[in-house]
N, C-alpha and C positions, 0 to 999 in steps of 0.2 A: 513815408513811413515815419511813425513816431515811436520813440523808445522812452520807457519810464524806468528810472532807477529807484530802488527801494531796499530797505532792510539794513541790518547791522553793518555788514562789511562795506556796502555802498557808503553809508553815512560816516563810517570811520575815516574814509578817504576825503572828508571835508578838509582835513589837515594834511600837510606835506609829511608829517611824522605819524606813521600808523603802526601801532603795536601789532604783533602777530595775533591772529584770531584765537589761538589757543591760550594766549595771555588774557585777553579781554575782547568781548564783542562790542562793548560800550565804552570807548575811551572817554576820559574826562580831562579837564584842564585846558589851558590855552591852545588855540588852533594856530598852527604854523602856516602862514600864507603859502600859496603855491600848491594846494592840494589838488588831487586828480579831479574831483567833482567840479571844482571851480574852473579848472582848465577846460574840461570837456563841455561844460555848459556854455562857456565862452566860445568854443569852436563849433558846436553843433546846435543850431536853433531848434532842431527837431527832437532834442533830448530834454526830458522833463525830470524833475526830482520830486518824489512823493514823500511827504512829511509824515505819513501814517505811523502810528504806534510809538513805542518808546524810542526807537532808533532815530527817527526824525527829531523828536522833541529833545532827546539827549544831545544830539549833535548841535542843535541851535542854542542850547543853554550852556554849552562848554565855554563860549567866549563871546559874550553879547556884543562887544565892540566889533569883532570880526563879523558876527552874524548880521549886524545892521548893514554893513557894506555888501555882504554876500546877497542878502535879500534885495538890496537895491540893484545890484548888478544883474541879477537873474530874476527879476520880478515877474517876467512873462514866462518863466519856465518852472516855477515852484507850484506844486499841487498840494492844496490842503486835503488831508484825509485823516479821519479819526482812527479807524481800525481799532476802536476802543470797545472792549467787551462789556463795559458797564451799561446799564439801562437807565440810569437816573441822573447822569451828569455829575455824580459825586463819587463814583467808584463803588457803589453799593455791593456789587458782587465781585469786585476785583481789588481787594486789599485797600480800599479807600482811595484808589488812584483812577482818575478819569483823564486819559491822554487828550481827549478832544477838548475838554474844558481848559486844561492847562495850556495846550497849544494855541487855542483861540486867544487866551489872555496874553500870552507871550507875543504873538503876532500883532495884536492890537497895541501893545506897548512899544514894540520895536519898529513898526512900520507906520510912520506918521501920515504919509500920503494916502488919502482915501481911495484914489484910483488904483494905486499899487496894492492896497489891501483887497480891493475888489478883484484884482487880477488873481491873487493868491487864493482867495476863498472861492472864487466862482469862474471868472473869465478864462483862466488858463485851462481849466478842465474842459470848458466848452470848445476852446480852440483846439485842444488835443484830440477831441472827439470828432471835430468837423471832418467830414469825408471818410470817416472810419467805417 
Protein backbone atom coordinates (compact mmCIF):
# COMPACT_ATOMS: atom_id res chain seq x y z
CA UNK A 1 0.00 0.00 0.00
CA UNK A 2 1.19 3.49 -0.85
CA UNK A 3 0.07 6.68 0.84
CA UNK A 4 0.38 10.18 -0.62
CA UNK A 5 0.29 13.25 1.60
CA UNK A 6 -0.86 16.57 0.14
CA UNK A 7 -2.48 19.93 0.86
CA UNK A 8 -2.06 22.81 3.28
CA UNK A 9 -2.16 21.07 6.65
CA UNK A 10 0.15 18.29 5.43
CA UNK A 11 2.77 20.78 4.21
CA UNK A 12 2.44 23.01 7.29
CA UNK A 13 3.89 20.04 9.18
CA UNK A 14 7.21 20.28 7.34
CA UNK A 15 8.16 22.30 10.44
CA UNK A 16 8.10 21.20 14.07
CA UNK A 17 6.30 24.47 14.82
CA UNK A 18 2.88 24.51 13.18
CA UNK A 19 0.42 27.37 13.68
CA UNK A 20 -3.24 26.43 14.16
CA UNK A 21 -5.05 26.10 10.81
CA UNK A 22 -7.51 28.83 11.76
CA UNK A 23 -4.53 31.23 12.01
CA UNK A 24 -2.99 30.29 8.63
CA UNK A 25 -3.07 27.39 6.20
CA UNK A 26 0.16 28.57 4.57
CA UNK A 27 2.84 29.16 7.23
CA UNK A 28 5.87 31.19 6.22
CA UNK A 29 9.31 31.74 7.68
CA UNK A 30 12.07 29.40 8.74
CA UNK A 31 11.33 25.69 9.19
CA UNK A 32 12.09 24.27 12.62
CA UNK A 33 13.71 20.82 12.12
CA UNK A 34 11.88 17.77 13.45
CA UNK A 35 8.61 18.31 11.60
CA UNK A 36 6.09 15.50 11.33
CA UNK A 37 6.50 15.09 7.54
CA UNK A 38 10.26 14.69 7.81
CA UNK A 39 9.88 12.05 10.52
CA UNK A 40 7.11 10.12 8.76
CA UNK A 41 8.90 10.04 5.41
CA UNK A 42 11.98 8.74 7.24
CA UNK A 43 9.99 5.95 8.90
CA UNK A 44 7.68 4.88 6.07
CA UNK A 45 9.18 4.22 2.61
CA UNK A 46 5.66 3.70 1.24
CA UNK A 47 4.71 7.30 2.11
CA UNK A 48 5.00 9.95 -0.60
CA UNK A 49 4.76 13.74 -0.47
CA UNK A 50 2.91 15.46 -3.33
CA UNK A 51 4.19 18.95 -4.16
CA UNK A 52 1.09 20.04 -6.08
CA UNK A 53 -0.30 23.54 -5.98
CA UNK A 54 0.54 26.37 -3.64
CA UNK A 55 0.84 24.23 -0.53
CA UNK A 56 3.88 22.26 -1.72
CA UNK A 57 5.52 25.28 -3.32
CA UNK A 58 4.97 27.47 -0.26
CA UNK A 59 6.40 24.83 2.07
CA UNK A 60 9.55 24.40 -0.01
CA UNK A 61 10.17 28.14 -0.33
CA UNK A 62 9.87 28.84 3.40
CA UNK A 63 13.46 27.89 4.18
CA UNK A 64 15.60 26.90 1.21
CA UNK A 65 18.53 25.72 3.34
CA UNK A 66 16.23 23.28 5.14
CA UNK A 67 14.53 22.34 1.86
CA UNK A 68 17.79 21.29 0.17
CA UNK A 69 18.39 18.71 2.91
CA UNK A 70 14.74 17.66 2.98
CA UNK A 71 14.75 16.98 -0.76
CA UNK A 72 18.02 15.08 -0.48
CA UNK A 73 16.78 12.94 2.45
CA UNK A 74 13.50 12.07 0.76
CA UNK A 75 14.40 12.24 -2.93
CA UNK A 76 12.66 8.89 -3.61
CA UNK A 77 9.40 9.95 -1.94
CA UNK A 78 8.77 13.42 -3.36
CA UNK A 79 6.19 13.61 -6.16
CA UNK A 80 6.14 16.52 -8.58
CA UNK A 81 2.64 17.62 -9.41
CA UNK A 82 1.52 20.92 -10.81
CA UNK A 83 -2.18 21.04 -9.88
CA UNK A 84 -2.00 24.38 -11.64
CA UNK A 85 -5.14 25.92 -13.13
CA UNK A 86 -3.32 28.02 -15.73
CA UNK A 87 -3.15 26.83 -19.31
CA UNK A 88 -0.17 28.79 -20.61
CA UNK A 89 2.64 28.30 -18.04
CA UNK A 90 2.42 31.96 -17.09
CA UNK A 91 -0.74 32.01 -15.00
CA UNK A 92 -2.87 33.55 -17.76
CA UNK A 93 -6.16 32.66 -16.10
CA UNK A 94 -4.92 32.48 -12.50
CA UNK A 95 -3.78 35.92 -11.34
CA UNK A 96 -0.43 35.62 -13.13
CA UNK A 97 0.70 32.64 -11.04
CA UNK A 98 1.75 29.30 -12.51
CA UNK A 99 2.65 26.90 -9.71
CA UNK A 100 4.03 24.36 -12.15
CA UNK A 101 6.53 26.76 -13.72
CA UNK A 102 7.59 28.17 -10.35
CA UNK A 103 7.96 24.73 -8.78
CA UNK A 104 9.99 23.36 -11.68
CA UNK A 105 12.40 26.32 -11.50
CA UNK A 106 12.73 25.97 -7.72
CA UNK A 107 13.47 22.24 -7.91
CA UNK A 108 16.01 22.71 -10.69
CA UNK A 109 17.78 25.32 -8.57
CA UNK A 110 17.76 23.34 -5.29
CA UNK A 111 18.38 19.79 -6.57
CA UNK A 112 21.77 19.64 -8.27
CA UNK A 113 21.90 15.86 -8.79
CA UNK A 114 20.25 15.02 -12.13
CA UNK A 115 19.24 11.53 -10.97
CA UNK A 116 17.55 12.99 -7.88
CA UNK A 117 15.76 15.52 -10.06
CA UNK A 118 14.58 12.72 -12.36
CA UNK A 119 13.27 10.90 -9.27
CA UNK A 120 11.19 13.91 -8.23
CA UNK A 121 9.93 14.79 -11.70
CA UNK A 122 9.17 11.28 -12.95
CA UNK A 123 10.64 8.16 -11.36
CA UNK A 124 8.95 8.43 -7.96
CA UNK A 125 5.50 8.62 -9.55
CA UNK A 126 6.27 5.54 -11.60
CA UNK A 127 7.45 3.68 -8.49
CA UNK A 128 4.36 4.79 -6.54
CA UNK A 129 2.11 3.47 -9.30
CA UNK A 130 3.88 0.13 -9.77
CA UNK A 131 1.55 -2.68 -8.92
CA UNK A 132 -1.28 -0.27 -8.17
